[in-house]
PAKOL-843322 format. One record per residue (C-alpha): x, y, z; residue in three letters; residue number from 1. Coordinates in Angstrom, 2 decimals. Layout:
BEGIN
<pt <X,Y,Z>,ALA,NUM>,
...
This chain:
BEGIN
<pt <-20.28,3.84,-83.81>,UNK,1>,
<pt <-17.19,5.89,-82.90>,UNK,2>,
<pt <-13.62,4.74,-82.15>,UNK,3>,
<pt <-11.23,6.14,-79.55>,UNK,4>,
<pt <-8.81,8.71,-80.88>,UNK,5>,
<pt <-5.81,6.39,-80.33>,UNK,6>,
<pt <-7.38,3.68,-82.50>,UNK,7>,
<pt <-8.31,6.15,-85.25>,UNK,8>,
<pt <-4.78,7.58,-85.20>,UNK,9>,
<pt <-3.28,4.11,-85.48>,UNK,10>,
<pt <-5.59,3.25,-88.37>,UNK,11>,
<pt <-4.63,6.46,-90.15>,UNK,12>,
<pt <-0.95,5.71,-89.76>,UNK,13>,
<pt <-1.41,2.21,-91.17>,UNK,14>,
<pt <-3.42,3.59,-94.10>,UNK,15>,
<pt <-0.67,6.09,-94.95>,UNK,16>,
<pt <1.92,3.33,-94.80>,UNK,17>,
<pt <-0.12,1.13,-97.12>,UNK,18>,
<pt <-0.69,3.99,-99.53>,UNK,19>,
<pt <3.03,4.68,-99.84>,UNK,20>,
<pt <3.93,1.02,-100.47>,UNK,21>,
<pt <3.76,-0.85,-103.74>,UNK,22>,
<pt <4.06,-4.30,-102.06>,UNK,23>,
<pt <3.76,-6.06,-98.70>,UNK,24>,
<pt <7.52,-6.72,-98.50>,UNK,25>,
<pt <8.08,-2.96,-98.81>,UNK,26>,
<pt <5.64,-2.40,-95.92>,UNK,27>,
<pt <7.55,-4.93,-93.78>,UNK,28>,
<pt <10.83,-3.13,-94.49>,UNK,29>,
<pt <9.33,0.22,-93.48>,UNK,30>,
<pt <7.87,-1.16,-90.26>,UNK,31>,
<pt <11.19,-2.81,-89.38>,UNK,32>,
<pt <13.13,0.41,-90.01>,UNK,33>,
<pt <10.73,2.31,-87.76>,UNK,34>,
<pt <11.19,-0.12,-84.83>,UNK,35>,
<pt <13.53,0.94,-82.02>,UNK,36>,
<pt <17.01,-0.60,-82.20>,UNK,37>,
<pt <17.64,-3.64,-79.96>,UNK,38>,
<pt <19.45,-2.94,-76.68>,UNK,39>,
<pt <23.21,-3.14,-76.89>,UNK,40>,
<pt <24.86,-5.47,-74.40>,UNK,41>,
<pt <27.69,-3.72,-72.53>,UNK,42>,
<pt <31.08,-4.94,-73.68>,UNK,43>,
<pt <32.97,-6.91,-71.06>,UNK,44>,
<pt <36.14,-5.32,-69.75>,UNK,45>,
<pt <39.54,-6.95,-70.28>,UNK,46>,
<pt <39.54,-7.87,-66.58>,UNK,47>,
<pt <36.12,-9.55,-66.87>,UNK,48>,
<pt <37.41,-11.61,-69.76>,UNK,49>,
<pt <40.58,-12.49,-67.85>,UNK,50>,
<pt <38.62,-13.42,-64.71>,UNK,51>,
<pt <36.32,-15.65,-66.73>,UNK,52>,
<pt <39.25,-17.43,-68.39>,UNK,53>,
<pt <41.08,-17.89,-65.08>,UNK,54>,
<pt <37.99,-19.21,-63.31>,UNK,55>,
<pt <37.25,-21.70,-66.08>,UNK,56>,
<pt <40.85,-22.90,-66.12>,UNK,57>,
<pt <40.82,-23.56,-62.38>,UNK,58>,
<pt <44.27,-21.99,-62.12>,UNK,59>,
<pt <43.26,-19.73,-59.23>,UNK,60>,
<pt <40.45,-19.89,-56.67>,UNK,61>,
<pt <40.12,-16.10,-56.51>,UNK,62>,
<pt <40.92,-13.13,-58.71>,UNK,63>,
<pt <39.94,-9.60,-57.69>,UNK,64>,
<pt <40.78,-6.02,-58.46>,UNK,65>,
<pt <39.46,-2.50,-57.76>,UNK,66>,
<pt <37.95,-0.68,-60.72>,UNK,67>,
<pt <38.58,2.53,-58.78>,UNK,68>,
<pt <41.36,2.17,-56.18>,UNK,69>,
<pt <39.85,5.03,-54.18>,UNK,70>,
<pt <36.48,3.25,-53.88>,UNK,71>,
<pt <36.51,0.06,-51.76>,UNK,72>,
<pt <33.07,-0.90,-53.12>,UNK,73>,
<pt <34.38,-1.07,-56.69>,UNK,74>,
<pt <36.00,-4.47,-56.12>,UNK,75>,
<pt <35.36,-6.99,-58.91>,UNK,76>,
<pt <36.24,-10.58,-59.66>,UNK,77>,
<pt <35.42,-13.99,-58.23>,UNK,78>,
<pt <36.19,-16.11,-55.18>,UNK,79>,
<pt <35.69,-19.77,-54.32>,UNK,80>,
<pt <35.19,-20.17,-50.57>,UNK,81>,
<pt <36.58,-23.38,-49.12>,UNK,82>,
<pt <35.27,-25.85,-46.59>,UNK,83>,
<pt <37.76,-28.17,-44.97>,UNK,84>,
<pt <37.54,-31.05,-42.51>,UNK,85>,
<pt <39.57,-33.86,-41.05>,UNK,86>,
<pt <39.95,-37.16,-42.85>,UNK,87>,
<pt <38.59,-38.91,-39.76>,UNK,88>,
<pt <35.30,-37.05,-40.25>,UNK,89>,
<pt <35.12,-38.38,-43.80>,UNK,90>,
<pt <35.70,-41.88,-42.47>,UNK,91>,
<pt <33.59,-41.77,-39.31>,UNK,92>,
<pt <31.06,-38.97,-39.84>,UNK,93>,
<pt <30.37,-36.76,-36.85>,UNK,94>,
<pt <32.48,-39.08,-34.68>,UNK,95>,
<pt <35.50,-37.21,-35.97>,UNK,96>,
<pt <34.80,-34.44,-33.54>,UNK,97>,
<pt <33.97,-30.93,-34.59>,UNK,98>,
<pt <31.25,-28.47,-35.42>,UNK,99>,
<pt <27.64,-28.79,-36.46>,UNK,100>,
<pt <28.36,-29.35,-40.17>,UNK,101>,
<pt <24.83,-28.42,-41.22>,UNK,102>,
<pt <25.16,-25.07,-39.47>,UNK,103>,
<pt <28.58,-24.52,-41.02>,UNK,104>,
<pt <27.16,-25.04,-44.50>,UNK,105>,
<pt <24.32,-22.61,-43.74>,UNK,106>,
<pt <26.97,-20.09,-42.74>,UNK,107>,
<pt <28.76,-20.54,-46.08>,UNK,108>,
<pt <25.50,-20.24,-48.00>,UNK,109>,
<pt <24.73,-17.02,-46.19>,UNK,110>,
<pt <28.18,-15.67,-46.92>,UNK,111>,
<pt <27.84,-16.36,-50.64>,UNK,112>,
<pt <24.38,-14.78,-50.60>,UNK,113>,
<pt <25.73,-11.61,-48.93>,UNK,114>,
<pt <28.65,-11.29,-51.36>,UNK,115>,
<pt <26.44,-11.63,-54.43>,UNK,116>,
<pt <23.84,-9.19,-53.11>,UNK,117>,
<pt <26.15,-6.47,-51.80>,UNK,118>,
<pt <29.18,-6.65,-54.12>,UNK,119>,
<pt <30.25,-7.20,-57.71>,UNK,120>,
<pt <32.11,-10.34,-56.67>,UNK,121>,
<pt <31.02,-13.69,-58.04>,UNK,122>,
<pt <31.16,-16.17,-55.17>,UNK,123>,
<pt <30.53,-19.86,-54.63>,UNK,124>,
<pt <31.56,-22.72,-52.36>,UNK,125>,
<pt <34.28,-25.11,-53.47>,UNK,126>,
<pt <33.98,-28.87,-52.83>,UNK,127>,
<pt <34.89,-30.01,-49.33>,UNK,128>,
<pt <38.59,-30.86,-48.86>,UNK,129>,
<pt <40.55,-32.48,-46.08>,UNK,130>,
<pt <43.20,-30.51,-44.21>,UNK,131>,
<pt <45.89,-32.61,-45.89>,UNK,132>,
<pt <44.69,-31.99,-49.44>,UNK,133>,
<pt <47.30,-30.05,-51.50>,UNK,134>,
<pt <44.47,-27.99,-53.04>,UNK,135>,
<pt <43.95,-26.35,-49.67>,UNK,136>,
<pt <46.91,-24.09,-50.46>,UNK,137>,
<pt <44.98,-22.62,-53.41>,UNK,138>,
<pt <41.91,-21.52,-51.43>,UNK,139>,
<pt <42.18,-17.96,-50.12>,UNK,140>,
<pt <39.50,-18.41,-47.43>,UNK,141>,
<pt <38.34,-21.60,-45.73>,UNK,142>,
<pt <35.82,-22.50,-43.06>,UNK,143>,
<pt <36.85,-25.53,-40.98>,UNK,144>,
<pt <34.09,-28.08,-40.49>,UNK,145>,
<pt <36.11,-29.93,-37.85>,UNK,146>,
<pt <39.45,-29.87,-36.05>,UNK,147>,
<pt <42.51,-31.34,-37.81>,UNK,148>,
<pt <44.28,-34.43,-36.53>,UNK,149>,
<pt <47.99,-34.35,-35.72>,UNK,150>,
<pt <49.25,-35.12,-39.22>,UNK,151>,
<pt <46.83,-32.65,-40.81>,UNK,152>,
<pt <47.80,-29.85,-38.43>,UNK,153>,
<pt <51.18,-29.48,-40.13>,UNK,154>,
<pt <49.48,-28.79,-43.47>,UNK,155>,
<pt <47.05,-26.33,-41.87>,UNK,156>,
<pt <49.98,-24.45,-40.34>,UNK,157>,
<pt <51.63,-24.22,-43.76>,UNK,158>,
<pt <48.37,-22.84,-45.16>,UNK,159>,
<pt <48.20,-20.13,-42.50>,UNK,160>,
<pt <51.87,-19.16,-42.81>,UNK,161>,
<pt <51.67,-18.92,-46.63>,UNK,162>,
<pt <48.77,-16.47,-46.63>,UNK,163>,
<pt <45.62,-18.51,-45.99>,UNK,164>,
<pt <42.67,-17.20,-44.01>,UNK,165>,
<pt <40.39,-19.16,-41.67>,UNK,166>,
<pt <36.81,-18.06,-41.06>,UNK,167>,
<pt <36.09,-19.87,-37.83>,UNK,168>,
<pt <32.63,-20.72,-36.57>,UNK,169>,
<pt <33.73,-20.96,-32.96>,UNK,170>,
<pt <36.61,-21.18,-30.54>,UNK,171>,
<pt <39.21,-23.07,-32.59>,UNK,172>,
<pt <42.23,-20.78,-32.51>,UNK,173>,
<pt <43.60,-22.01,-29.18>,UNK,174>,
<pt <43.68,-25.52,-30.64>,UNK,175>,
<pt <45.97,-24.25,-33.45>,UNK,176>,
<pt <48.52,-22.93,-30.99>,UNK,177>,
<pt <50.50,-26.15,-30.52>,UNK,178>,
<pt <50.71,-26.73,-34.27>,UNK,179>,
<pt <51.85,-23.17,-35.02>,UNK,180>,
<pt <54.60,-23.49,-32.42>,UNK,181>,
<pt <55.61,-27.03,-33.36>,UNK,182>,
<pt <55.41,-26.94,-37.15>,UNK,183>,
<pt <55.59,-23.23,-37.86>,UNK,184>,
<pt <58.38,-22.64,-35.32>,UNK,185>,
<pt <56.55,-19.50,-34.25>,UNK,186>,
<pt <56.65,-18.00,-30.78>,UNK,187>,
<pt <53.17,-17.61,-29.32>,UNK,188>,
<pt <52.60,-14.06,-28.13>,UNK,189>,
<pt <55.29,-12.62,-30.41>,UNK,190>,
<pt <55.02,-14.09,-33.93>,UNK,191>,
<pt <51.54,-15.52,-33.58>,UNK,192>,
<pt <48.76,-14.44,-31.23>,UNK,193>,
<pt <45.05,-13.84,-30.84>,UNK,194>,
<pt <43.39,-10.56,-29.93>,UNK,195>,
<pt <40.06,-8.84,-30.33>,UNK,196>,
<pt <39.97,-6.44,-33.27>,UNK,197>,
<pt <39.58,-2.78,-32.40>,UNK,198>,
<pt <37.19,-0.48,-34.26>,UNK,199>,
<pt <40.15,1.11,-36.05>,UNK,200>,
<pt <41.22,-2.14,-37.74>,UNK,201>,
<pt <41.08,-1.73,-41.57>,UNK,202>,
<pt <38.82,-4.79,-41.83>,UNK,203>,
<pt <35.92,-2.65,-40.65>,UNK,204>,
<pt <36.27,-0.30,-43.64>,UNK,205>,
<pt <37.32,-2.89,-46.24>,UNK,206>,
<pt <33.99,-2.50,-48.06>,UNK,207>,
<pt <31.32,-1.00,-45.81>,UNK,208>,
<pt <32.28,1.77,-43.34>,UNK,209>,
<pt <31.44,-0.05,-40.10>,UNK,210>,
<pt <32.10,0.97,-36.52>,UNK,211>,
<pt <33.28,-2.31,-35.15>,UNK,212>,
<pt <31.21,-5.47,-34.71>,UNK,213>,
<pt <27.43,-4.89,-34.72>,UNK,214>,
<pt <25.92,-6.26,-31.53>,UNK,215>,
<pt <23.70,-9.27,-32.04>,UNK,216>,
<pt <20.64,-9.26,-29.78>,UNK,217>,
<pt <18.56,-12.40,-30.06>,UNK,218>,
<pt <17.14,-14.98,-27.68>,UNK,219>,
<pt <18.62,-18.46,-27.95>,UNK,220>,
<pt <16.59,-21.31,-29.41>,UNK,221>,
<pt <16.97,-25.07,-28.82>,UNK,222>,
<pt <18.50,-25.34,-32.30>,UNK,223>,
<pt <21.13,-22.74,-31.32>,UNK,224>,
<pt <22.26,-24.58,-28.22>,UNK,225>,
<pt <22.49,-28.06,-29.75>,UNK,226>,
<pt <25.98,-29.24,-30.67>,UNK,227>,
<pt <27.77,-26.15,-29.32>,UNK,228>,
<pt <29.90,-27.78,-26.66>,UNK,229>,
<pt <33.19,-27.35,-28.52>,UNK,230>,
<pt <32.46,-24.73,-31.14>,UNK,231>,
<pt <31.28,-21.60,-29.46>,UNK,232>,
<pt <28.34,-21.56,-27.15>,UNK,233>,
<pt <25.58,-19.31,-25.98>,UNK,234>,
<pt <27.83,-16.28,-25.63>,UNK,235>,
<pt <28.46,-16.25,-29.39>,UNK,236>,
<pt <24.80,-15.54,-30.04>,UNK,237>,
<pt <25.31,-12.09,-28.56>,UNK,238>,
<pt <28.51,-11.01,-30.20>,UNK,239>,
<pt <29.81,-7.47,-30.05>,UNK,240>,
<pt <33.51,-8.15,-30.63>,UNK,241>,
<pt <35.53,-10.38,-32.91>,UNK,242>,
<pt <38.63,-12.43,-32.11>,UNK,243>,
<pt <41.39,-12.44,-34.69>,UNK,244>,
<pt <44.28,-14.84,-35.25>,UNK,245>,
<pt <47.49,-13.06,-36.25>,UNK,246>,
<pt <50.38,-14.90,-37.92>,UNK,247>,
<pt <53.58,-12.88,-38.30>,UNK,248>,
<pt <51.57,-9.64,-38.14>,UNK,249>,
<pt <48.98,-10.65,-40.75>,UNK,250>,
<pt <45.36,-11.31,-39.84>,UNK,251>,
<pt <45.03,-15.01,-40.67>,UNK,252>,
<pt <41.55,-15.68,-39.36>,UNK,253>,
<pt <38.59,-14.44,-37.36>,UNK,254>,
<pt <35.89,-16.03,-35.26>,UNK,255>,
<pt <32.58,-14.93,-36.72>,UNK,256>,
<pt <28.96,-16.03,-36.60>,UNK,257>,
<pt <25.98,-14.97,-38.72>,UNK,258>,
<pt <22.87,-15.41,-36.53>,UNK,259>,
<pt <19.89,-17.29,-37.98>,UNK,260>,
<pt <16.26,-16.41,-37.38>,UNK,261>,
<pt <14.38,-19.68,-37.82>,UNK,262>,
<pt <14.80,-22.52,-40.32>,UNK,263>,
<pt <16.07,-22.99,-43.86>,UNK,264>,
<pt <19.41,-22.09,-45.37>,UNK,265>,
<pt <20.06,-18.77,-47.12>,UNK,266>,
<pt <16.64,-17.37,-46.23>,UNK,267>,
<pt <17.28,-17.43,-42.50>,UNK,268>,
<pt <20.08,-14.84,-42.46>,UNK,269>,
<pt <18.32,-11.54,-42.10>,UNK,270>,
<pt <20.70,-9.37,-40.09>,UNK,271>,
<pt <22.01,-6.86,-42.65>,UNK,272>,
<pt <24.66,-5.50,-40.28>,UNK,273>,
<pt <26.14,-8.95,-39.76>,UNK,274>,
<pt <25.96,-9.60,-43.50>,UNK,275>,
<pt <27.85,-6.39,-44.18>,UNK,276>,
<pt <30.50,-7.39,-41.67>,UNK,277>,
<pt <30.81,-10.77,-43.40>,UNK,278>,
<pt <31.41,-8.98,-46.71>,UNK,279>,
<pt <34.10,-6.84,-45.08>,UNK,280>,
<pt <35.84,-9.94,-43.74>,UNK,281>,
<pt <36.01,-11.58,-47.15>,UNK,282>,
<pt <37.14,-8.44,-48.99>,UNK,283>,
<pt <39.84,-7.74,-46.41>,UNK,284>,
<pt <41.03,-11.35,-46.43>,UNK,285>,
<pt <41.36,-11.28,-50.22>,UNK,286>,
<pt <43.10,-7.93,-50.55>,UNK,287>,
<pt <45.33,-7.56,-47.49>,UNK,288>,
<pt <49.09,-7.61,-47.92>,UNK,289>,
<pt <50.40,-11.17,-47.79>,UNK,290>,
<pt <47.11,-12.86,-48.67>,UNK,291>,
<pt <47.11,-15.91,-50.94>,UNK,292>,
<pt <45.26,-13.92,-53.59>,UNK,293>,
<pt <47.87,-11.17,-53.66>,UNK,294>,
<pt <50.76,-13.62,-53.58>,UNK,295>,
<pt <49.40,-15.63,-56.49>,UNK,296>,
<pt <48.42,-12.69,-58.73>,UNK,297>,
<pt <50.72,-9.82,-57.68>,UNK,298>,
<pt <50.57,-7.98,-61.01>,UNK,299>,
<pt <46.98,-6.87,-60.41>,UNK,300>,
<pt <47.80,-4.98,-57.17>,UNK,301>,
């Protein structure tokens, strides 16, 4: 009976090891010294340690920086994305008037999924707040799940003026106009306005080098058209431009939709171009001059 060469070689090696040892403990020491060293975990950077401490403390809802200022894809840190709704929705459910909340949450899930797959940013969704909650002023980006009532509008206006950013599911910006004029004392058309972003806007190169809004081509489904009376509509399923809300020259929000394919939550968002645009929106909102993130942690910029 013959053995394969590899087995005979292994047996010879073991025999030599046994011959050179005076005891089994000595053999164990030799075998351990011959084993490859364990992998070394990369040391965390000072910024990683700082970001971890800040996130655990709850002091800020976002902290980001560029490892290489010349490379927009080197952004690091964390962000908690907000969801906000009117108190009347909390009290009366959907009777409060507003968007399809289930679809809104799918949008947020998809946004978190895109950020964690394309970037070095750690992202999650913060607990739902009302428009009047003081913690709203700490969230750098929020997605409204409904429209605010009159008393809540004043707090939303303060949020927008102080550097907040609204990621809107549908046509909400016109409803903010009265509040921005009344509570923000801003002149519509001069200090606050809406306009479609051109391809040269820096948002489109904030992370990925995009040439404007990728056109969405997809047939509507019954699920798409349900509950879209006030928040968008069929035309938003075929989007090739993006409306921005500008407050005192700063982009304070955009209307954006990530198209689904079928059912489920994160799994249904398959359009990579739209996902890349979503990443660009978040990165630009976090890093633009006057953003809440830059105002709260100016030393890192």
